[in-house]
C-alpha positions, -999 to +999 in steps of 0.1 A: +314-088+055+278-077+062+260-053+040+237-040+067+249-020+097+234-034+129+225+001+143+212+015+110+186+042+113+191+047+150+200+082+164+237+090+163+239+102+200+253+072+219+228+074+248+197+078+226+210+051+203+213+027+232+177+033+242+166+028+206+185-004+203+169-018+235+134-008+223+140-023+189+150-057+204+115-060+218+097-055+185+122-068+159+106-102+158+070-092+162+046-108+136+039-087+105+004-073+100+003-062+063-032-048+060-028-030+027-007-042-003-006-054-038+011-088-038-005-112-062-029-137-045-021-162-072+014-166-056-001-180-024-028-200-043-006-219-066+025-218-045+048-221-075+085-211-074+093-175-085+107-178-120+140-159-117+156-131-097+146-105-122+110-114-119+113-113-082+131-080-077+129-059-108+100-063-133+071-061-109+085-033-087+078+002-099+101+017-073+130-001-091+121+003-127+110+039-125+145+048-111+162+030-139+139+045-165+148+079-151+184+072-161+174+065-197+170+027-194+140+015-214+112-004-197+113-030-225+149-038-216+137-044-180+111-069-190+081-046-183+052-059-204+039-036-232+002-029-235+001-040-271+019-073-263+050-061-282+085-075-276+103-070-243+133-086-228+126-121-214+161-132-204+162-127-167+200-127-165+202-099-190+177-078-170+196-086-138+230-076-153+215-042-164+201-037-129+234-046-113+254-023-136+232+006-125+227-004-088+247+027-078+217+049-088+198+036-058+223+049-033+206+067-004+171+055-014+147+033+006+148+008-023+185+003-016+177-004+021+150-029+012+169-047-015+201-050+006+180-063+035+165-090+013+199-099-002+216-104+032+187-115+055+169-137+030+195-150+006+227-147+027+245-124+002+271-102+019+288-087-012+275-055-026+257-059-060+277-046-090+285-054-125+313-077-113+291-096-088+259-097-109+262-132-122+273-148-089+244-131-072+219-141-099+231-178-098+229-179-060+194-164-058+181-186-087+194-216-069+176-206-037+143-199-056+143-235-069+141-248-033+108-255-015+117-231+014+117-202-011+082-208-024+056-181-016+039-199+013+072-208+029+084-172+026+051-160+041+058-181+071+095-173+072+087-136+071+065-142+102+034-127+085+003-130+106-021-115+080-017-099+046-043-082+025-043-080-013-064-055-033-089-065-059-115-048-081-152-054-075-151-072-109-125-097-098-139-132-093-115-138-064-106-172-078-072-172-062-086-163-028-110-192-032-082-215-040-062-203-010-092-209+013-100-243-002-064-255+000-064-258+038-032-237+042-033-217+074-018-185+061-042-155+064-044-138+030-075-116+027-088-093+000-097-056+000-125-039-020-110-014-044-140+000-064-122+028-084-131+012-117-169+014-109-170+047-090-148+069-112-166+082-143-131+090-158-119+054-154-115+037-188-146+017-196-166+030-167-201+023-182-191-012-192-176-019-158-208-008-141-228-031-165-205-060-155-210-051-118-247-055-124-242-089-141-221-102-113-246-092-086-280-098-104-289-061-098-299-035-124-268-014-119-280+010-146-303+026-120-290+045-090-307+023-064-296-009-082-261+004-085-259+010-047-274-024-040-248-040-064-220-025-043-235-039-011-238-073-027-202-073-039-189-060-005-206-089+012-190-113-013-156-098-006-162-102+032-166-140+025-129-140+015-117-121+046-121-085+035-119-060+064-114-029+043-122-009+012-096+012-006-101+043-027-074+059-049-090+092-059-072+121-075-084+144-047-097+141-011-130+157-021-162+143-005-198+153-011-231+145+005-255+151-023-293+147-022-302+113-037-318+128-067-287+149-075-265+118-071-288+098-093-287+125-120-249+126-119-248+088-121-269+088-152-246+114-169-216+093-159-230+062-176-236+083-208-200+095-206-214+131-204-198+142-171-176+172-171-143+169-150-160+188-122-190+165-122-169+134-123-150+147-092-182+155-075-195+120-082-164+104-069-167+126-038-202+116-032-194+079-035-168+082-007-197+093+016-219+065+003-190+040+009-186+054+044-223+048+051-220+013+038-190+008+061-213+017+090-235-011+079-210-038+072-180-028+093-154-025+065-127+000+072-126+028+046-092+039+033-087+070+012-055+074-009-058+108-026-034+133-041-017+114-069-017+125-105-018+090-118-001+079-150+014+113-156+032+103-188+008+099-217+034+080-238+042+056-211+005+051-203-002+044-240+027+020-244+027+001-210-006+009-193-014+019-157+009+018-127+042+021-143+059+045-120+045+077-133+021+085-104+032+119-091+022+136-058+000+167-059-012+193-034-042+181-015-068+200+007-083+179+035-100+204+058-126+215+032-125+184+011-134+159+039-160+181+056-191+168+038-183+132+047-172+141+082-204+161+088-224+130+077-205+102+096-173+116+112-186+115+147-195+078+145-172+059+169-180+025+152-166+037+118-129+038+109-118+061+080-080+059+074-066+088+054-033+087+036-014+116+020+013+123-005+013+160+005+035+162+036+026+199+041-008+188+053+004+166+082+006+192+109-017+218+094-047+196+085-045+159+090-032+156+126-058+182+139-086+164+120-076+130+133-071+145+168-108+155+169-130+132+148-137+097+163-140+081+129-107+094+115-073+078+117-040+087+099-025+062+076+013+059+078+039+077+057+031+062+023+045+056-011+071+083-018+073+089+019+077+052+029+113+060+038+134+067+069+132+105+066+095+103+055+086+082+085+105+105+109+088+136+095+054+119+099+060+112+136+074+147+142+045+165+125+016+144+137+023+132+172+019+165+191-016+169+178-029+134+170-008+114+194+001+078+185-033+063+190-050+082+162-026+065+138-026+029+125+009+016+128+025+007+095+016-009+062+039-017+034+017-011+003+039-032-019+039-055-049+075-066-041+071-096-018+107-098-005+106-061+006+078-067+031+100-077+061+126-050+051+100-023+051+085-033+084+120-035+098+127+001+087+095+013+102+102-004+135+138+011+136+126+046+128+098+045+154+121+032+181+145+060+173+117+085+176+106+070+209+141+069+222+144+107+215+112+113+235+126+092+264+161+109+263+145+144+263+122+136+292+089+135+273+081+098+277+088+073+304+109+044+292+084+018+302+057+037+282+081+037+252+082-001+252+044-003+252+042+023+224+068+005+203+047-027+205+016-008+195+032+009+165+049-023+153+019-046+157-012-038+178-025-006+161-026-021+126-042-053+138-068-032+157-075-006+131-079-031+102-099-055+124-075-084+117 
């Protein structure tokens, strides 16, 4: 018995569902463009087997362990590494049993859709995971992982991935990308430039990070001019390993276009650790505009991911470090926040700025009208907490009337969980086909146009926007 319903996520009206089903058949097997994500380049470089099912599905996936943690299950018991190197569970079977015993807490969540998809489509499991089926599922997946066809490169090819981007700090030596390039493997794994650690004065170790940036580039990064040159040098280095984008995870969408002497003064204060919270935010905002200007020079697409109160739990941050499921959405202003940068570069047709949001209230009010006017601006897809069937539907409903489809950039999966990539793209394709089918059924879109748009949303827009 299959776990997955064949018409899942399609409209319930039989006529509209039939249109959605036909549209989906034309895009279901399109290659995957994954232009923004966090899979580990080391996987593709070394091409070693994944160690066990728990390390594949649970320990690296904050969507999974945050839900379990919310039910009172400790991160240590799920194998999540402690910042101090203290003891955590290392027995994959014990972690898996704990996951299986609590699998019911994922009912109705996108994580359940993704995991069920991987269980059935990738591993051929057709029995629902539970305490009773835990060991059999673990043994079956572990047996599969020992086979050559389940190594990272083979899965990349099985998933029909055409291109995938990882995300690295400017301080990363990109050794794994070099190993991939030198191996002769034909898979396209590129990097993306994520400079938060050297543009955010509130990032731990900021001054030391900037010093290291200078050492890596041979520039005097302690001066404002040398600091900017160092970024240009490093961006050029990242482009040698396929980078087509930069990525900026700022607390707010604030941008500034300060006079150079003001920016230099703020930079000096930041290096001394003397910036107030307001000054740190102003510096981050100015650096977004500087990065946009650099993108005009070197062609890298600029992505802005604002609106997350990152690492909200102080105790979890202290015990386990960053990115442990405690990044919480906040209200975000875009109209006023983006204006300085858009005044500076927003009318440049050769520049692409992709803006994401965790604040859905801004879709129709702010983001769609902005993207529907500024040539440089595009809307990133429903992201993170809204990377879900309902989140994707709301995105299309609230943005299409103002921004259309062609001021958006298709879909990206933004994941560390490798096996969820085809599942996430499948969900996006199904939801988009359902939305298009509704437009056709209500006389707002010709059916032949719907087939073209479905292809654009599933494949072409992401490839074009990210220059892949």
